[in-house]
C-alpha positions in Angstrom: 74.2 192.7 47.1 72.5 191.9 44.6 73.6 190.2 41.2 71.1 192.0 39.7 72.7 194.9 41.4 76.3 193.2 40.6 75.2 192.7 36.8 74.2 196.6 36.5 76.4 198.1 38.2 79.5 196.8 36.4 78.4 197.7 32.6 77.5 201.7 34.3 81.0 201.2 35.3 82.4 199.2 31.9 79.8 202.0 29.5 82.3 204.9 32.0 85.7 203.7 31.7 84.9 203.6 27.8 83.3 207.2 27.3 86.6 207.7 29.0 84.9 209.9 32.0 86.2 209.7 35.1 83.9 208.6 38.2 84.5 211.8 39.9 83.0 213.6 36.3 79.5 211.7 36.6 79.5 212.2 40.0 79.6 215.9 39.4 77.9 216.3 36.7 74.8 213.7 37.9 74.8 215.1 42.2 75.1 211.6 43.6 77.9 211.3 45.7 81.3 209.8 44.8 81.3 207.3 47.6 77.2 207.1 46.4 78.5 205.8 43.3 81.4 203.9 43.4 79.2 201.9 45.6 76.3 201.1 43.4 79.1 200.5 40.4 80.5 197.4 42.6 77.3 196.4 43.4 76.5 197.5 47.5 73.3 199.1 46.7 70.8 199.8 43.4 70.5 202.2 40.7 67.2 203.3 40.4 66.1 204.5 37.3 66.1 208.4 37.7 70.2 207.9 38.6 70.8 206.4 35.1 68.9 208.2 33.0 71.1 210.7 34.9 73.9 209.2 34.2 73.1 207.8 30.8 72.3 211.6 29.9 75.5 212.5 31.1 77.6 209.9 28.7 75.0 210.9 26.7 73.7 206.9 25.8 70.8 205.5 26.0 69.3 204.4 28.9 69.4 201.2 27.2 72.8 200.6 26.9 73.6 201.2 30.6 72.8 197.7 31.3 73.4 194.4 30.8 71.3 192.5 28.0 69.0 190.5 29.7 67.3 193.8 30.6 68.0 195.6 27.7 64.0 196.9 26.3 62.7 198.5 23.2 61.2 201.0 24.6 64.6 202.1 26.0 66.4 201.5 24.1 64.9 204.6 22.1 62.7 201.6 19.4 59.7 201.8 18.3 57.8 199.5 20.3 54.7 197.6 18.5 
């Protein structure tokens, strides 16, 4: 378990709670097993980019909204990059 995994897991979990969507709904809509989602939210396992994109789609958020501040890039936030 790395600090990065923990930070990303906590940020994704915070965003899910903020949106008022259950973890079960995220699991069902992304096809990710519920136990796997929980492990990733706790930082025991890493999210891959496809999982971040799928969760962002369910939450109707840009993918960067699911990442802690140090990991956000203008490209992921949907902003133009010079």
